[in-house]
N, CA, C and O atoms as CSV, one atom per row, in Angstrom:
chain,resi,resn,atom,element,x,y,z
A,1,UNK,N,N,-41.342,28.690,-40.026
A,1,UNK,CA,C,-40.803,27.410,-40.141
A,1,UNK,C,C,-39.261,27.445,-39.909
A,1,UNK,O,O,-38.676,26.662,-39.161
A,2,UNK,N,N,-38.673,28.423,-40.619
A,2,UNK,CA,C,-37.227,28.627,-40.499
A,2,UNK,C,C,-36.803,28.986,-39.059
A,2,UNK,O,O,-35.765,28.582,-38.535
A,3,UNK,N,N,-37.669,29.748,-38.507
A,3,UNK,CA,C,-37.428,30.300,-37.071
A,3,UNK,C,C,-37.450,29.014,-36.137
A,3,UNK,O,O,-36.579,28.894,-35.275
A,4,UNK,N,N,-38.400,28.088,-36.294
A,4,UNK,CA,C,-38.418,26.878,-35.463
A,4,UNK,C,C,-37.186,26.033,-35.639
A,4,UNK,O,O,-36.554,25.605,-34.674
A,5,UNK,N,N,-36.877,25.817,-36.814
A,5,UNK,CA,C,-35.654,25.072,-37.134
A,5,UNK,C,C,-34.423,25.628,-36.457
A,5,UNK,O,O,-33.624,24.925,-35.838
A,6,UNK,N,N,-34.324,26.910,-36.610
A,6,UNK,CA,C,-33.195,27.739,-36.051
A,6,UNK,C,C,-33.186,27.583,-34.503
A,6,UNK,O,O,-32.122,27.488,-33.891
A,7,UNK,N,N,-34.358,27.560,-33.905
A,7,UNK,CA,C,-34.489,27.464,-32.428
A,7,UNK,C,C,-34.095,26.146,-32.035
A,7,UNK,O,O,-33.358,26.056,-31.052
A,8,UNK,N,N,-34.475,25.060,-32.659
A,8,UNK,CA,C,-34.211,23.730,-32.380
A,8,UNK,C,C,-32.593,23.513,-32.457
A,8,UNK,O,O,-31.968,22.881,-31.605
A,9,UNK,N,N,-32.025,24.111,-33.572
A,9,UNK,CA,C,-30.581,24.018,-33.764
A,9,UNK,C,C,-29.867,24.633,-32.578
A,9,UNK,O,O,-28.951,24.027,-32.023
A,10,UNK,N,N,-30.261,25.792,-32.194
A,10,UNK,CA,C,-29.491,26.549,-31.213
A,10,UNK,C,C,-29.787,25.946,-29.777
A,10,UNK,O,O,-28.836,25.834,-29.003
A,11,UNK,N,N,-30.985,25.574,-29.401
A,11,UNK,CA,C,-31.265,25.158,-28.098
A,11,UNK,C,C,-31.043,23.647,-27.871
A,11,UNK,O,O,-30.826,23.210,-26.741
A,12,UNK,N,N,-31.099,22.891,-28.919
A,12,UNK,CA,C,-30.957,21.391,-28.744
A,12,UNK,C,C,-29.632,21.075,-28.040
A,12,UNK,O,O,-29.667,20.342,-27.051
A,13,UNK,N,N,-28.510,21.555,-28.460
A,13,UNK,CA,C,-27.219,21.189,-27.787
A,13,UNK,C,C,-27.291,21.672,-26.324
A,13,UNK,O,O,-26.774,20.977,-25.449
A,14,UNK,N,N,-27.886,22.792,-26.030
A,14,UNK,CA,C,-27.947,23.204,-24.616
A,14,UNK,C,C,-28.791,22.161,-23.757
A,14,UNK,O,O,-28.389,21.836,-22.640
A,15,UNK,N,N,-29.892,21.673,-24.258
A,15,UNK,CA,C,-30.622,20.748,-23.519
A,15,UNK,C,C,-30.082,19.408,-23.364
A,15,UNK,O,O,-30.311,18.743,-22.354
A,16,UNK,N,N,-29.359,18.981,-24.347
A,16,UNK,CA,C,-28.707,17.716,-24.293
A,16,UNK,C,C,-27.292,17.824,-23.629
A,16,UNK,O,O,-26.761,16.795,-23.211
A,17,UNK,N,N,-26.721,18.930,-23.529
A,17,UNK,CA,C,-25.380,19.167,-22.919
A,17,UNK,C,C,-25.475,19.383,-21.398
A,17,UNK,O,O,-24.518,19.048,-20.700
A,18,UNK,N,N,-26.570,19.921,-20.850
A,18,UNK,CA,C,-26.638,20.234,-19.502
A,18,UNK,C,C,-26.445,19.069,-18.498
A,18,UNK,O,O,-25.764,19.237,-17.486
A,19,UNK,N,N,-27.048,17.883,-18.782
A,19,UNK,CA,C,-26.857,16.792,-17.827
A,19,UNK,C,C,-25.430,16.359,-17.802
A,19,UNK,O,O,-25.006,15.854,-16.762
A,20,UNK,N,N,-24.599,16.509,-18.890
A,20,UNK,CA,C,-23.222,16.118,-18.931
A,20,UNK,C,C,-22.232,17.070,-18.204
A,20,UNK,O,O,-21.061,16.720,-18.058
A,21,UNK,N,N,-22.677,18.258,-17.749
A,21,UNK,CA,C,-21.931,19.233,-17.077
A,21,UNK,C,C,-21.391,18.718,-15.735
A,21,UNK,O,O,-20.233,18.901,-15.359
A,22,UNK,N,N,-22.355,18.044,-15.034
A,22,UNK,CA,C,-22.057,17.523,-13.734
A,22,UNK,C,C,-20.905,16.546,-13.802
A,22,UNK,O,O,-19.969,16.577,-13.003
A,23,UNK,N,N,-21.020,15.637,-14.835
A,23,UNK,CA,C,-19.925,14.667,-15.069
A,23,UNK,C,C,-18.656,15.263,-15.417
A,23,UNK,O,O,-17.617,14.777,-14.970
A,24,UNK,N,N,-18.646,16.305,-16.199
A,24,UNK,CA,C,-17.477,17.017,-16.621
A,24,UNK,C,C,-16.723,17.609,-15.434
A,24,UNK,O,O,-15.493,17.615,-15.387
A,25,UNK,N,N,-17.536,18.124,-14.441
A,25,UNK,CA,C,-17.028,18.810,-13.237
A,25,UNK,C,C,-16.124,17.807,-12.481
A,25,UNK,O,O,-15.019,18.169,-12.079
A,26,UNK,N,N,-16.561,16.610,-12.294
A,26,UNK,CA,C,-15.769,15.508,-11.638
A,26,UNK,C,C,-14.523,15.222,-12.446
A,26,UNK,O,O,-13.442,15.031,-11.891
A,27,UNK,N,N,-14.680,15.192,-13.789
A,27,UNK,CA,C,-13.554,14.874,-14.612
A,27,UNK,C,C,-12.508,15.939,-14.519
A,27,UNK,O,O,-11.318,15.628,-14.564
A,28,UNK,N,N,-12.901,17.198,-14.390
A,28,UNK,CA,C,-11.985,18.253,-14.345
A,28,UNK,C,C,-11.144,18.197,-13.101
A,28,UNK,O,O,-9.943,18.460,-13.155
A,29,UNK,N,N,-11.747,17.861,-11.977
A,29,UNK,CA,C,-10.918,17.682,-10.717
A,29,UNK,C,C,-9.913,16.536,-10.795
A,29,UNK,O,O,-8.791,16.623,-10.297
A,30,UNK,N,N,-10.349,15.492,-11.423
A,30,UNK,CA,C,-9.394,14.383,-11.616
A,30,UNK,C,C,-8.239,14.770,-12.563
A,30,UNK,O,O,-7.088,14.390,-12.350
A,31,UNK,N,N,-8.571,15.513,-13.583
A,31,UNK,CA,C,-7.561,15.971,-14.411
A,31,UNK,C,C,-6.553,16.926,-13.751
A,31,UNK,O,O,-5.343,16.843,-13.962
A,32,UNK,N,N,-7.083,17.783,-12.988
A,32,UNK,CA,C,-6.143,18.735,-12.196
A,32,UNK,C,C,-5.337,17.899,-11.257
A,32,UNK,O,O,-4.140,18.142,-11.105
A,33,UNK,N,N,-5.949,16.899,-10.598
A,33,UNK,CA,C,-5.239,16.083,-9.560
A,33,UNK,C,C,-4.072,15.336,-10.272
A,33,UNK,O,O,-2.991,15.189,-9.702
A,34,UNK,N,N,-4.313,14.859,-11.550
A,34,UNK,CA,C,-3.280,14.206,-12.269
A,34,UNK,C,C,-2.122,15.133,-12.657
A,34,UNK,O,O,-0.944,14.775,-12.667
A,35,UNK,N,N,-2.559,16.340,-12.973
A,35,UNK,CA,C,-1.514,17.261,-13.265
A,35,UNK,C,C,-0.627,17.678,-12.065
A,35,UNK,O,O,0.570,17.922,-12.212
A,36,UNK,N,N,-1.279,17.751,-10.843
A,36,UNK,CA,C,-0.622,18.124,-9.641
A,36,UNK,C,C,0.348,16.975,-9.343
A,36,UNK,O,O,1.494,17.268,-8.999
A,37,UNK,N,N,-0.001,15.754,-9.443
A,37,UNK,CA,C,0.834,14.583,-9.175
A,37,UNK,C,C,1.986,14.524,-10.108
A,37,UNK,O,O,3.077,14.085,-9.748
A,38,UNK,N,N,1.741,14.983,-11.360
A,38,UNK,CA,C,2.828,14.954,-12.376
A,38,UNK,C,C,3.831,15.949,-12.034
A,38,UNK,O,O,5.021,15.638,-12.094
A,39,UNK,N,N,3.430,17.239,-11.642
A,39,UNK,CA,C,4.329,18.275,-11.364
A,39,UNK,C,C,5.119,18.032,-10.054
A,39,UNK,O,O,6.299,18.358,-9.917
A,40,UNK,N,N,4.377,17.441,-9.119
A,40,UNK,CA,C,5.053,17.104,-7.809
A,40,UNK,C,C,6.201,16.030,-7.979
A,40,UNK,O,O,7.290,16.099,-7.408
A,41,UNK,N,N,5.795,15.000,-8.870
A,41,UNK,CA,C,6.796,14.061,-9.175
A,41,UNK,C,C,7.996,14.663,-9.942
A,41,UNK,O,O,9.118,14.194,-9.752
A,42,UNK,N,N,7.800,15.671,-10.789
A,42,UNK,CA,C,8.884,16.346,-11.454
A,42,UNK,C,C,9.781,17.146,-10.348
A,42,UNK,O,O,11.010,17.167,-10.422
A,43,UNK,N,N,9.124,17.734,-9.423
A,43,UNK,CA,C,9.935,18.477,-8.410
A,43,UNK,C,C,10.693,17.355,-7.586
A,43,UNK,O,O,11.857,17.580,-7.255
A,44,UNK,N,N,10.104,16.187,-7.249
A,44,UNK,CA,C,10.782,15.284,-6.492
A,44,UNK,C,C,11.945,14.683,-7.281
A,44,UNK,O,O,12.980,14.361,-6.697
A,45,UNK,N,N,11.801,14.535,-8.533
A,45,UNK,CA,C,12.896,14.163,-9.359
A,45,UNK,C,C,14.051,15.050,-9.432
A,45,UNK,O,O,15.212,14.640,-9.443
A,46,UNK,N,N,13.685,16.346,-9.483
A,46,UNK,CA,C,14.670,17.430,-9.498
A,46,UNK,C,C,15.387,17.543,-8.197
A,46,UNK,O,O,16.580,17.844,-8.180
A,47,UNK,N,N,14.717,17.315,-7.111
A,47,UNK,CA,C,15.296,17.294,-5.774
A,47,UNK,C,C,16.311,16.169,-5.712
A,47,UNK,O,O,17.408,16.354,-5.185
A,48,UNK,N,N,15.950,14.961,-6.263
A,48,UNK,CA,C,16.896,13.885,-6.241
A,48,UNK,C,C,18.157,14.109,-7.050
A,48,UNK,O,O,19.251,13.696,-6.666
A,49,UNK,N,N,17.970,14.796,-8.216
A,49,UNK,CA,C,19.099,15.222,-9.011
A,49,UNK,C,C,19.962,16.243,-8.302
A,49,UNK,O,O,21.185,16.101,-8.337
A,50,UNK,N,N,19.470,17.160,-7.725
A,50,UNK,CA,C,20.193,18.166,-6.889
A,50,UNK,C,C,21.027,17.568,-5.855
A,50,UNK,O,O,22.179,17.945,-5.640
A,51,UNK,N,N,20.428,16.609,-5.197
A,51,UNK,CA,C,21.227,15.946,-4.065
A,51,UNK,C,C,22.429,15.191,-4.506
A,51,UNK,O,O,23.390,15.046,-3.750
A,52,UNK,N,N,22.398,14.696,-5.736
A,52,UNK,CA,C,23.416,13.931,-6.347
A,52,UNK,C,C,24.604,14.806,-6.967
A,52,UNK,O,O,25.730,14.335,-7.122
A,53,UNK,N,N,24.288,16.020,-7.284
A,53,UNK,CA,C,25.321,16.797,-8.097
A,53,UNK,C,C,26.078,17.675,-7.207
A,53,UNK,O,O,25.742,17.939,-6.053
A,54,UNK,N,N,27.178,18.138,-7.841
A,54,UNK,CA,C,28.020,19.150,-7.184
A,54,UNK,C,C,27.490,20.563,-7.233
A,54,UNK,O,O,26.583,20.827,-8.022
A,55,UNK,N,N,28.004,21.498,-6.432
A,55,UNK,CA,C,27.582,22.911,-6.398
A,55,UNK,C,C,27.718,23.539,-7.815
A,55,UNK,O,O,26.850,24.263,-8.303
A,56,UNK,N,N,28.894,23.195,-8.441
A,56,UNK,CA,C,29.122,23.814,-9.739
A,56,UNK,C,C,28.118,23.342,-10.793
A,56,UNK,O,O,27.615,24.149,-11.574
A,57,UNK,N,N,27.834,22.083,-10.816
A,57,UNK,CA,C,26.818,21.587,-11.698
A,57,UNK,C,C,25.403,22.110,-11.425
A,57,UNK,O,O,24.597,22.358,-12.322
A,58,UNK,N,N,25.162,22.260,-10.100
A,58,UNK,CA,C,23.895,22.869,-9.756
A,58,UNK,C,C,23.749,24.236,-10.340
A,58,UNK,O,O,22.719,24.551,-10.936
A,59,UNK,N,N,24.799,25.093,-10.178
A,59,UNK,CA,C,24.740,26.484,-10.763
A,59,UNK,C,C,24.703,26.451,-12.269
A,59,UNK,O,O,23.955,27.208,-12.888
A,60,UNK,N,N,25.536,25.543,-12.900
A,60,UNK,CA,C,25.607,25.553,-14.347
A,60,UNK,C,C,24.316,25.096,-15.003
A,60,UNK,O,O,23.930,25.602,-16.057
A,61,UNK,N,N,23.669,24.158,-14.388
A,61,UNK,CA,C,22.401,23.632,-14.972
A,61,UNK,C,C,21.174,24.464,-14.573
A,61,UNK,O,O,20.049,24.061,-14.872
A,62,UNK,N,N,21.360,25.621,-13.903
A,62,UNK,CA,C,20.300,26.370,-13.509
A,62,UNK,C,C,19.147,25.725,-12.727
A,62,UNK,O,O,17.970,26.035,-12.913
A,63,UNK,N,N,19.536,24.862,-11.894
A,63,UNK,CA,C,18.496,24.094,-11.183
A,63,UNK,C,C,17.728,24.879,-10.159
A,63,UNK,O,O,16.606,24.542,-9.781
A,64,UNK,N,N,18.388,25.966,-9.710
A,64,UNK,CA,C,17.619,26.847,-8.708
A,64,UNK,C,C,16.501,27.523,-9.511
A,64,UNK,O,O,15.376,27.547,-9.014
A,65,UNK,N,N,16.716,28.065,-10.695
A,65,UNK,CA,C,15.643,28.668,-11.418
A,65,UNK,C,C,14.622,27.661,-11.887
A,65,UNK,O,O,13.431,27.965,-11.963
A,66,UNK,N,N,15.083,26.451,-12.207
A,66,UNK,CA,C,14.159,25.415,-12.719
A,66,UNK,C,C,13.256,24.974,-11.658
A,66,UNK,O,O,12.085,24.719,-11.937
A,67,UNK,N,N,13.733,24.854,-10.374
A,67,UNK,CA,C,12.962,24.423,-9.321
A,67,UNK,C,C,11.999,25.590,-8.881
A,67,UNK,O,O,10.845,25.338,-8.534
A,68,UNK,N,N,12.436,26.708,-8.901
A,68,UNK,CA,C,11.571,27.851,-8.545
A,68,UNK,C,C,10.364,27.964,-9.618
A,68,UNK,O,O,9.218,28.238,-9.263
A,69,UNK,N,N,10.710,27.739,-10.892
A,69,UNK,CA,C,9.643,27.777,-11.924
A,69,UNK,C,C,8.614,26.591,-11.720
A,69,UNK,O,O,7.405,26.768,-11.869
A,70,UNK,N,N,9.147,25.414,-11.381
A,70,UNK,CA,C,8.305,24.283,-11.200
A,70,UNK,C,C,7.470,24.457,-9.955
A,70,UNK,O,O,6.327,24.000,-9.943
A,71,UNK,N,N,7.991,25.121,-8.850
A,71,UNK,CA,C,7.181,25.409,-7.725
A,71,UNK,C,C,6.040,26.421,-8.054
A,71,UNK,O,O,4.892,26.282,-7.630
A,72,UNK,N,N,6.433,27.396,-8.804
A,72,UNK,CA,C,5.449,28.425,-9.196
A,72,UNK,C,C,4.263,27.817,-10.030
A,72,UNK,O,O,3.097,28.144,-9.808
A,73,UNK,N,N,4.597,26.981,-10.928
A,73,UNK,CA,C,3.646,26.282,-11.853
A,73,UNK,C,C,2.849,25.324,-10.990
A,73,UNK,O,O,1.634,25.282,-11.180
A,74,UNK,N,N,3.366,24.592,-10.112
A,74,UNK,CA,C,2.736,23.690,-9.273
A,74,UNK,C,C,1.725,24.428,-8.370
A,74,UNK,O,O,0.597,23.966,-8.199
A,75,UNK,N,N,2.136,25.588,-7.788
A,75,UNK,CA,C,1.281,26.332,-6.990
A,75,UNK,C,C,0.022,26.736,-7.713
A,75,UNK,O,O,-1.055,26.704,-7.117
A,76,UNK,N,N,0.112,27.132,-9.024
A,76,UNK,CA,C,-1.009,27.570,-9.759
A,76,UNK,C,C,-1.925,26.330,-9.979
A,76,UNK,O,O,-3.139,26.504,-9.877
A,77,UNK,N,N,-1.455,25.131,-10.263
A,77,UNK,CA,C,-2.159,23.981,-10.502
A,77,UNK,C,C,-2.896,23.516,-9.303
A,77,UNK,O,O,-4.071,23.151,-9.361
A,78,UNK,N,N,-2.143,23.535,-8.142
A,78,UNK,CA,C,-2.690,23.110,-6.885
A,78,UNK,C,C,-3.799,24.101,-6.453
A,78,UNK,O,O,-4.806,23.654,-5.905
A,79,UNK,N,N,-3.664,25.334,-6.661
A,79,UNK,CA,C,-4.648,26.301,-6.458
A,79,UNK,C,C,-5.909,26.013,-7.194
A,79,UNK,O,O,-6.994,26.047,-6.613
A,80,UNK,N,N,-5.792,25.725,-8.476
A,80,UNK,CA,C,-6.884,25.388,-9.302
A,80,UNK,C,C,-7.676,24.110,-8.826
A,80,UNK,O,O,-8.906,24.068,-8.847
A,81,UNK,N,N,-6.872,23.063,-8.391
A,81,UNK,CA,C,-7.406,21.944,-7.881
A,81,UNK,C,C,-8.218,22.171,-6.612
A,81,UNK,O,O,-9.285,21.586,-6.424
A,82,UNK,N,N,-7.672,23.063,-5.713
A,82,UNK,CA,C,-8.223,23.403,-4.464
A,82,UNK,C,C,-9.586,24.018,-4.656
A,82,UNK,O,O,-10.572,23.729,-3.978
A,83,UNK,N,N,-9.554,24.887,-5.637
A,83,UNK,CA,C,-10.860,25.623,-6.092
A,83,UNK,C,C,-11.940,24.574,-6.532
A,83,UNK,O,O,-13.108,24.577,-6.141
A,84,UNK,N,N,-11.401,23.713,-7.370
A,84,UNK,CA,C,-12.340,22.694,-7.961
A,84,UNK,C,C,-12.904,21.801,-6.881
A,84,UNK,O,O,-14.101,21.518,-6.898
A,85,UNK,N,N,-12.049,21.320,-5.888
A,85,UNK,CA,C,-12.528,20.464,-4.786
A,85,UNK,C,C,-13.413,21.230,-3.839
A,85,UNK,O,O,-14.308,20.642,-3.232
A,86,UNK,N,N,-13.185,22.591,-3.682
A,86,UNK,CA,C,-14.077,23.355,-2.841
A,86,UNK,C,C,-15.509,23.336,-3.530
A,86,UNK,O,O,-16.525,23.178,-2.853
A,87,UNK,N,N,-15.538,23.486,-4.760
A,87,UNK,CA,C,-16.785,23.522,-5.469
A,87,UNK,C,C,-17.481,22.093,-5.325
A,87,UNK,O,O,-18.672,21.981,-5.036
A,88,UNK,N,N,-16.670,21.057,-5.542
A,88,UNK,CA,C,-17.179,19.691,-5.415
A,88,UNK,C,C,-17.665,19.437,-4.040
A,88,UNK,O,O,-18.660,18.726,-3.902
A,89,UNK,N,N,-17.075,19.938,-3.015
A,89,UNK,CA,C,-17.468,19.677,-1.671
A,89,UNK,C,C,-18.799,20.363,-1.349
A,89,UNK,O,O,-19.563,19.934,-0.484
A,90,UNK,N,N,-19.024,21.406,-2.061
A,90,UNK,CA,C,-20.352,22.206,-1.803
A,90,UNK,C,C,-21.359,21.940,-2.801
A,90,UNK,O,O,-22.418,22.568,-2.786
A,91,UNK,N,N,-21.104,21.037,-3.688
A,91,UNK,CA,C,-22.141,20.709,-4.751
A,91,UNK,C,C,-23.278,20.122,-4.107
A,91,UNK,O,O,-23.079,19.093,-3.461
A,92,UNK,N,N,-24.541,20.639,-4.176
A,92,UNK,CA,C,-25.748,20.104,-3.696
A,92,UNK,C,C,-26.190,18.805,-4.305
A,92,UNK,O,O,-26.955,18.051,-3.703
A,93,UNK,N,N,-25.692,18.531,-5.538
A,93,UNK,CA,C,-26.126,17.358,-6.261
A,93,UNK,C,C,-25.261,16.170,-5.911
A,93,UNK,O,O,-25.558,15.044,-6.312
A,94,UNK,N,N,-24.204,16.403,-5.173
A,94,UNK,CA,C,-23.224,15.337,-4.867
A,94,UNK,C,C,-23.725,14.477,-3.638
A,94,UNK,O,O,-24.415,14.965,-2.743
A,95,UNK,N,N,-23.325,13.167,-3.669
A,95,UNK,CA,C,-23.696,12.245,-2.594
A,95,UNK,C,C,-22.786,12.581,-1.445
A,95,UNK,O,O,-21.769,13.261,-1.589
A,96,UNK,N,N,-23.199,12.066,-0.268
A,96,UNK,CA,C,-22.445,12.201,1.011
A,96,UNK,C,C,-20.978,11.633,0.781
A,96,UNK,O,O,-19.990,12.238,1.197
A,97,UNK,N,N,-20.907,10.487,0.121
A,97,UNK,CA,C,-19.639,9.898,-0.095
A,97,UNK,C,C,-18.798,10.715,-1.038
A,97,UNK,O,O,-17.583,10.736,-0.842
A,98,UNK,N,N,-19.297,11.363,-2.000
A,98,UNK,CA,C,-18.549,12.263,-2.917
A,98,UNK,C,C,-18.120,13.435,-2.204
A,98,UNK,O,O,-16.998,13.895,-2.418
A,99,UNK,N,N,-18.954,13.994,-1.326
A,99,UNK,CA,C,-18.605,15.214,-0.496
A,99,UNK,C,C,-17.480,14.902,0.370
A,99,UNK,O,O,-16.530,15.679,0.462
A,100,UNK,N,N,-17.541,13.711,1.067
A,100,UNK,CA,C,-16.533,13.286,2.062
A,100,UNK,C,C,-15.159,13.108,1.362
A,100,UNK,O,O,-14.108,13.490,1.876
A,101,UNK,N,N,-15.239,12.526,0.203
A,101,UNK,CA,C,-14.004,12.268,-0.653
A,101,UNK,C,C,-13.343,13.610,-1.066
A,101,UNK,O,O,-12.124,13.773,-1.024
A,102,UNK,N,N,-14.237,14.576,-1.473
A,102,UNK,CA,C,-13.705,15.870,-1.857
A,102,UNK,C,C,-13.139,16.603,-0.783
A,102,UNK,O,O,-12.119,17.273,-0.946
A,103,UNK,N,N,-13.784,16.515,0.402
A,103,UNK,CA,C,-13.179,17.152,1.643
A,103,UNK,C,C,-11.890,16.543,2.115
A,103,UNK,O,O,-10.996,17.240,2.594
A,104,UNK,N,N,-11.796,15.247,1.980
A,104,UNK,CA,C,-10.519,14.586,2.276
A,104,UNK,C,C,-9.394,15.020,1.371
A,104,UNK,O,O,-8.273,15.257,1.820
A,105,UNK,N,N,-9.708,15.125,0.060
A,105,UNK,CA,C,-8.678,15.550,-0.919
A,105,UNK,C,C,-8.417,17.006,-0.770
A,105,UNK,O,O,-7.299,17.475,-0.987
A,106,UNK,N,N,-9.505,17.776,-0.378
A,106,UNK,CA,C,-9.234,19.268,-0.127
A,106,UNK,C,C,-8.235,19.474,0.955
A,106,UNK,O,O,-7.343,20.311,0.816
A,107,UNK,N,N,-8.353,18.705,2.089
A,107,UNK,CA,C,-7.431,18.882,3.184
A,107,UNK,C,C,-6.061,18.490,2.791
A,107,UNK,O,O,-5.093,19.146,3.175
A,108,UNK,N,N,-5.943,17.454,2.048
A,108,UNK,CA,C,-4.571,16.923,1.618
A,108,UNK,C,C,-3.859,17.893,0.674
A,108,UNK,O,O,-2.662,18.141,0.820
A,109,UNK,N,N,-4.640,18.470,-0.348
A,109,UNK,CA,C,-4.026,19.389,-1.239
A,109,UNK,C,C,-3.871,20.840,-0.706
A,109,UNK,O,O,-3.079,21.628,-1.223
A,110,UNK,N,N,-4.663,21.156,0.350
A,110,UNK,CA,C,-4.342,22.414,1.052
A,110,UNK,C,C,-3.081,22.338,1.824
A,110,UNK,O,O,-2.374,23.343,1.902
A,111,UNK,N,N,-2.753,21.274,2.378
A,111,UNK,CA,C,-1.559,21.079,3.075
A,111,UNK,C,C,-0.341,21.052,2.088
A,111,UNK,O,O,0.713,21.616,2.381
A,112,UNK,N,N,-0.513,20.398,0.945
A,112,UNK,CA,C,0.482,20.465,-0.100
A,112,UNK,C,C,0.706,21.851,-0.539
A,112,UNK,O,O,1.863,22.261,-0.639
A,113,UNK,N,N,-0.309,22.617,-0.813
A,113,UNK,CA,C,-0.194,24.017,-1.238
A,113,UNK,C,C,0.611,24.861,-0.224
A,113,UNK,O,O,1.449,25.675,-0.611
A,114,UNK,N,N,0.340,24.650,1.082
A,114,UNK,CA,C,1.080,25.339,2.161
A,114,UNK,C,C,2.592,24.971,2.148
A,114,UNK,O,O,3.451,25.830,2.343
A,115,UNK,N,N,2.885,23.670,1.913
A,115,UNK,CA,C,4.246,23.199,1.806
A,115,UNK,C,C,4.954,23.911,0.623
A,115,UNK,O,O,6.025,24.501,0.764
A,116,UNK,N,N,4.271,23.817,-0.580
A,116,UNK,CA,C,4.771,24.410,-1.768
A,116,UNK,C,C,5.041,25.877,-1.546
A,116,UNK,O,O,6.124,26.331,-1.916
A,117,UNK,N,N,4.113,26.685,-0.954
A,117,UNK,CA,C,4.410,28.064,-0.699
A,117,UNK,C,C,5.615,28.355,0.158
A,117,UNK,O,O,6.408,29.259,-0.105
A,118,UNK,N,N,5.718,27.538,1.206
A,118,UNK,CA,C,6.879,27.678,2.122
A,118,UNK,C,C,8.215,27.434,1.412
A,118,UNK,O,O,9.203,28.156,1.546
A,119,UNK,N,N,8.145,26.378,0.669
A,119,UNK,CA,C,9.450,25.971,-0.098
A,119,UNK,C,C,9.718,27.036,-1.139
A,119,UNK,O,O,10.879,27.410,-1.308
A,120,UNK,N,N,8.725,27.552,-1.851
A,120,UNK,CA,C,8.871,28.596,-2.898
A,120,UNK,C,C,9.491,29.843,-2.214
A,120,UNK,O,O,10.494,30.390,-2.673
A,121,UNK,N,N,8.888,30.244,-1.160
A,121,UNK,CA,C,9.393,31.513,-0.487
A,121,UNK,C,C,10.842,31.310,0.058
A,121,UNK,O,O,11.696,32.188,-0.070
A,122,UNK,N,N,11.061,30.223,0.616
A,122,UNK,CA,C,12.503,29.989,1.094
A,122,UNK,C,C,13.467,29.916,-0.028
A,122,UNK,O,O,14.555,30.480,0.086
A,123,UNK,N,N,13.146,29.248,-1.133
A,123,UNK,CA,C,14.082,29.220,-2.293
A,123,UNK,C,C,14.226,30.624,-2.944
A,123,UNK,O,O,15.306,31.010,-3.393
A,124,UNK,N,N,13.198,31.303,-2.974
A,124,UNK,CA,C,13.226,32.675,-3.554
A,124,UNK,C,C,14.077,33.571,-2.789
A,124,UNK,O,O,14.688,34.464,-3.377
A,125,UNK,N,N,14.183,33.400,-1.414
A,125,UNK,CA,C,14.911,34.233,-0.488
A,125,UNK,C,C,16.445,33.838,-0.568
A,125,UNK,O,O,17.294,34.605,-0.113
A,126,UNK,N,N,16.767,32.699,-1.119
A,126,UNK,CA,C,18.207,32.276,-1.142
A,126,UNK,C,C,18.991,33.294,-1.835
A,126,UNK,O,O,18.630,33.795,-2.900
A,127,UNK,N,N,20.102,33.603,-1.202
A,127,UNK,CA,C,21.077,34.600,-1.710
A,127,UNK,C,C,22.032,34.133,-2.686
A,127,UNK,O,O,22.417,34.871,-3.593
A,128,UNK,N,N,22.469,32.839,-2.536
A,128,UNK,CA,C,23.446,32.338,-3.470
A,128,UNK,C,C,23.170,30.886,-3.777
A,128,UNK,O,O,22.248,30.327,-3.182
A,129,UNK,N,N,23.891,30.243,-4.650
A,129,UNK,CA,C,23.641,28.931,-5.127
A,129,UNK,C,C,23.841,27.876,-4.011
A,129,UNK,O,O,23.108,26.890,-3.944
A,130,UNK,N,N,24.819,28.095,-3.161
A,130,UNK,CA,C,25.035,27.081,-2.092
A,130,UNK,C,C,23.866,27.018,-1.191
A,130,UNK,O,O,23.406,25.944,-0.803
A,131,UNK,N,N,23.347,28.264,-0.832
A,131,UNK,CA,C,22.165,28.236,0.047
A,131,UNK,C,C,20.934,27.602,-0.688
A,131,UNK,O,O,20.202,26.788,-0.123
A,132,UNK,N,N,20.761,27.986,-1.873
A,132,UNK,CA,C,19.655,27.358,-2.691
A,132,UNK,C,C,19.727,25.902,-2.740
A,132,UNK,O,O,18.735,25.227,-2.467
A,133,UNK,N,N,20.898,25.349,-3.089
A,133,UNK,CA,C,21.151,23.857,-3.184
A,133,UNK,C,C,20.789,23.278,-1.853
A,133,UNK,O,O,20.097,22.260,-1.824
A,134,UNK,N,N,21.199,23.843,-0.753
A,134,UNK,CA,C,20.865,23.219,0.623
A,134,UNK,C,C,19.371,23.292,0.968
A,134,UNK,O,O,18.826,22.438,1.667
A,135,UNK,N,N,18.719,24.372,0.435
A,135,UNK,CA,C,17.305,24.481,0.682
A,135,UNK,C,C,16.603,23.412,-0.132
A,135,UNK,O,O,15.786,22.663,0.405
A,136,UNK,N,N,16.905,23.329,-1.414
A,136,UNK,CA,C,16.256,22.319,-2.231
A,136,UNK,C,C,16.437,20.916,-1.787
A,136,UNK,O,O,15.537,20.085,-1.909
A,137,UNK,N,N,17.693,20.626,-1.228
A,137,UNK,CA,C,17.883,19.231,-0.722
A,137,UNK,C,C,17.028,18.865,0.418
A,137,UNK,O,O,16.784,17.679,0.643
A,138,UNK,N,N,16.551,19.826,1.163
A,138,UNK,CA,C,15.712,19.643,2.318
A,138,UNK,C,C,14.173,19.550,2.012
A,138,UNK,O,O,13.364,19.298,2.905
A,139,UNK,N,N,13.816,19.765,0.725
A,139,UNK,CA,C,12.403,19.703,0.366
A,139,UNK,C,C,11.898,18.248,0.488
A,139,UNK,O,O,12.539,17.278,0.084
A,140,UNK,N,N,10.693,18.187,1.081
A,140,UNK,CA,C,10.061,16.901,1.275
A,140,UNK,C,C,8.604,17.101,0.720
A,140,UNK,O,O,7.687,17.485,1.446
A,141,UNK,N,N,8.456,16.826,-0.564
A,141,UNK,CA,C,7.136,17.126,-1.265
A,141,UNK,C,C,6.557,15.813,-1.796
A,141,UNK,O,O,7.259,15.027,-2.433
A,142,UNK,N,N,5.304,15.593,-1.532
A,142,UNK,CA,C,4.710,14.340,-2.079
A,142,UNK,C,C,3.110,14.603,-2.192
A,142,UNK,O,O,2.497,15.252,-1.344
A,143,UNK,N,N,2.609,14.121,-3.143
A,143,UNK,CA,C,1.135,14.339,-3.406
A,143,UNK,C,C,0.333,13.196,-2.934
A,143,UNK,O,O,-0.891,13.204,-3.068
């Protein structure tokens, strides 16, 4: 009797939790997408700040390092989102509409990832603050 009760306690949550996993997968992609949009907005705000400030303020406020850090973090989050969208696009349980939406978003965020990688590499290669400020001012990033 104890063994049966233990089996019900251990397997019950698994049986009731499995149907919800598909719903959680979609929620995870939207959570990642929200994080990407937030980070991209943060980078865009920083670019706006850099455009308005002097070179000495740029150097004193460590905006080169801040931008490089934000780009690195954004790349990680975009990479996670691209992986999630890849899985969603290949999900056999998804409808054609869901697959098409996932593929559209996948294309959009793959382009964003490429842009972020190029900007990251160019900023990392900057030799001095003046060059870095000039590079950041040319960033055009949008989600």
